C-alpha angles and dihedrals in degrees: 000000000000096000090052091052091052090053092046094056096037113123103142123042103244113183100189144355118219128199115201102191094055124064133188128210109233123188120210107231094212105045097018092230116152119219133177114239137186116260109249129198136172116255145181139190125223131201095266093062095257116145107214110206124186114248090007106060132219121335123187112237117203102212118209091197134008118268114256117200136004114325110232103169143358128209125200112212129184119214115179106310093335129091124212132196111213114195123204110206132185113228141133110273105167098095123171108257125190107218117215094206130032101222150343139195121224127204113187121207144164102241088045118023092219141348117201125214092255090060096258110152123212112196121225107243091202094203094179093051092054094056096031095102091047092047094049091053092049094049091050092053088048093052091055095056131090106268109242097019120126094249089049089052090049093048091046089054090053089050090050093048090056092054092046092050092053091045090051093047093051091044093052094046092051093045092052097045094045090048093054096046092048091053093049104042130051092196120035115188120196136165119265099234127188094223092172089064094039095058093059085079098094093205094059103027097092094048093046092051090045091053093054100215097164096052089046089057096049093048092048091049099057094037091054090051092047090052096048093256129113133231111212121192114215127202104259096218114137093342089133096038101048119082113246089210104050100004091238115152112245110187112216135161121241091258092064107087100179125073112217119178116198091190099062101006095246114163119184143141108280093239095046090052089052092048092054088049093050091052092047094051091045093051091049089063087060097038089243134137130221113270092212 
């Protein structure tokens, strides 16, 4: 009867259903090695947005947008006290995009999240900094409670929700920004930063992690590829020191935020000057010249 019910409600062809929070120990019959694997079940979706999962039954799914393409897999993910169904679909994503602008250089930072070579400034939202005081107070309250008690569990959930909110806000900001840039520019040039080494500076580590440079680069990379564009990583050596006007090297410390060249008289914001140099270095790899 259970198999008949699955076939009756089947609209999309779902191969597997994966639960992330539940693991099963599987022993290899040949080597005897024991590994932990995701628990997988057969699943199907009916017309009333109910996900029918074998051994679990029907679960209503609140879709935030309609499914496009053939569903191949669904993953159930728990985040805090909420559950999410993530659908993997098969569809054509390489669309023909008419890019308004040929290229741009991007210099990422802490005070300003990014500055483009055309002078556009993207402010750093600093999501963690905005809730840091509230988070500190909640963590302090948690540390004074008896571990394992009901109040401790409730307070732990409050701390967890604050972290989840910050992560969701940051991810939403990075997705929207990377999408807009990938639709506007055919070539996007960024610095190839060694973030793992940069966060060893204890004065800057928290701000660098809060900005999410690594995640931003990864999102921009695959979105540019999907839209027919290209993300190119440039060596970061002397991009802030060299003058974008005459290429003379103007030494300055990190605290100096304005680029002043005595050779040609160029005065620019430090990050804007770096973004222009990044774009020029990237275009040189393709034997192209700036359009503006």
